[in-house]
N, C-alpha and C positions, 0 to 999 in steps of 0.2 A: 533471386529471393523475392524481390518486390512483386513480380508477376504471380508468385505462388501464394502470397498472403491474401486472406479472404476478408478479414475484418479489422486488422490493425493497419491504419493508413500510414503511408510513407511520403505523402505529398509535401510535408513540411521539412523533410530531412535536409534538403540542400540549404534552405534558409536557416535551419537550426545549426548546421555545421558552421555557417558563417557567423552566427551570433553567440555560440557557446564560448564562455570565457577561455582565454589562453591559459595554459599551465594546468589543465585538469589532471593529466596523468601524474605530474609531479606532486600536485596537492593531494591526490589520492594516495600516492605512495607514502606520504608523510603520516597518514592515519595510523594510530596505534591504540592498543587497549589501555584502559585506565589502570593505574596502580592499585586501585581499590578492588579490582576484580580478582576472583580466586577460582579454583577448580569447580566450586559449587555455586558461585555467584558471579553474574555478569553485569557490570555497571551499565554498559551501553544497551544491553537487552532491557534493563530496567528503564533507561531513558526512553527507548522506543515504546515500551508498553505503557508507561505513564503518559507520555505526551500524545500518543495515538488515542488513548482513552480520553484524555482531556479534550481533544478535538470533538469527541462525541458527547461532551458535557459531563464527564465523570469528575467528581469532586475529590481529587487526589493530588498530593504534593510529592515531588520527587524525594525530598529529604525524608519524609515520613515513610515512603515506600522502601527506601534503602534501609532504614532502621528495621522495618518489618522483614525484608527479604534477606538481608545480610546478617542481621544481629538477632533475628527471631523475636523482636518486640511485637507484642500482640496489639492489634487494633480490632474494632468491631468488624466482623466478617464482611458486612456490606461495603466497607470502606476499601477492602483489598481484593475481594473475590474476583471481580471482572478483570482486574489488572493481573492477578496471578494467572488467570486463564489465558490471557493474551501473552504473558511471559512464556507460558508453556508452549504456546503455538510458535513463538519465535524460536524457542529452544529446539522444537521439533524440526522447524525449517532448516536450522543450522546443521542438522545431521541427516537430512533426507533430500532426495532429488525433487526438483520442481516439476510436478506433473499433475494430471487430473486427479488421480487417486489421493495423492498427498495434499493437494489443495483442499479437497473435501475433508480430509482428516484434520488439517489445520483449522478449518472452520468448526469442526466438532469440538476442538479444544477451546478455541477462543469464544465460542458461543454457549458454553455450558450454563452460564447464568444470564443469558440474553434471550434465547429462544427455547421452545419446548424440545425435548430430546428427539422426538420423531422428525424435527425439521433441522437438526444439526447436520451440516454437510449435504443437505438436500435443497434442490431448487424450489423456489416458491411457485405456487399455482394460482396466484391472485394478482390483481393489478397493484402496482407500487407507485405511490406518489411521495416525493420528497417535499416536505412542507417547511416553511419558515416558522420561527417561534410564535408569530402572531397568527398562524394558521393558513397563510396563503400558499398555494401550490407553487413550488419553485421548480420542480422537474417531474416529468412523467416518464418513468423508466420503460424498458422493453416490455411489451405485452407478455403475459404468462404463456401464451401460445407460441411466442418467439424465443423464450429464454433458452430452452434446450438446444434449439438450432443455432442460436447466436453463440452459446457457450461451446458447442461443438466446433464452430469456426475459430473461436478464441483458443481452444486447446490445440487445434491443428496448427494455428499460427505460432503459438508458443513453442511447440515442438520444433518447428522449422527454425525459429529464431535461436533456440538453444543449440542447434547444430551448426549455425552459421558463424563463420569467423567475422569479427567486427573490431573496429577501432574502439577505444574507450569512449569517445564521443558518441558513436553509434549505440553503444551499450546503454549509455545514459538516456539517449533519445527513446529507445525501445522500452526501457524500464519505466519511464514516465508514461509512455503511451499505453503500456500494459495496465498501469494504475488507472489511467483515464478511461480506457475502453471498458475495463471490468466494472468500474463504479457507475458507468453509464448504463451498462446492461442491468446492474443491480440484481444479481441472480438469487441472493438469499432473502429470507424474511427479515433478517437484521444482521448486523456485523459486516456489511458491505464495505464501509469505509476502512474499518480495521483490516479487513482482508486485502483490500486494494493496496494499502500502504505496506503491508507485509509482502505482498507479491512483488511490488516494486523493488524492495530491498532483497528479496529472495532471488530475483532475476540478476541483480547486480552481483550477488555473491556467487551464483552459478557461473557467471561469465568472468568475473574479475578476482574471485577468491575471497577468503574470510575477512579481509580488511573492510569489505563492504558493510559488514555488520556494525562497524564503528561510525558509519555515516549518520549524522544526527538530523536526518530529514524530517522525522516526525516532530522533533522539537521545533525546528524552524517553521514547519507548516503550522504548528500551534501558535507560535509567536506571531505569525503573519496569517492567522486563520481567516480573517476577512478577505485578504487578497487571495488566499488559497481557494475559498469558496467562490469568490467573484470570478476567478480564472476558470473554474470548472463550469460556471454558469454561462460563460461566453459562447459556448457551443450551441446553446439553444434550449428551449423549454421541453420539447417532446422528442423521444428517441428516434422516430423515423426522419426527423428534420435536422438532426445534429450536423453541424458544420465544423469538421475537424480542421479546417483551414484557420479557425480562430484559436487553435490550441497552443500557439507558440508561447504566450505568457506563462501558461501552466507548465509547459515542457522545460522552460528555462529555470524554473524554481529549483529543481533537483540539483543540477550542477552548482548552482549558487549556494546550496547548503554546504558544499565541500569547503568553500572559501569563507562563508559566514560562520560556519561551525567551529 
């Protein structure tokens, strides 16, 4: 498998397997849905949608969103629209296979109120710079001339990984690496972070089953969002110069959400 992957690196896998906390399988098996969930409302999908949105700066509180989603309490549309869209993308992922076509469709759902309709599910065709709140360039993403080629490699690797038998530790490694590689390519005009966190969870669920949707990774990433962003930054400033040997701190965040959540 390692020899066939084109863009998702495996160089850190041996170190990761030594560092990943013991008891991951047992802790994962203990995950269960919340009692508040019903056939038409998922508490943990709400948690994922709210906290992934909060990472991107949305002003939304979990308690208010649950009142809106479960009990139908109305808020101003601007307060809930983007979170509703992301909730729909998670719900879509929970009933569909992880592949190129469905990833584009998930982006169409989550970006309804983020990007223009003609860019929903479509790769960007311009340069992409991630900036800090004070306007400094924090990261220069893949060139628009590279995006299609890099995403072709990404989708080919994803197909290989989905067909490969793995230990739970390896599944967590590749889920995190999928998250990281995707967000470094930054293929969409917007919604890249939301998509990357969804893909991470989607891969876990495809490999490990529906309990993966109860992992509170987005919540823990938000609670530690400075560490989350710092760990992403460790790889470097520009796409051609990324050093994935620096990714271990980021990769270890996901298994720790199982224990800390």
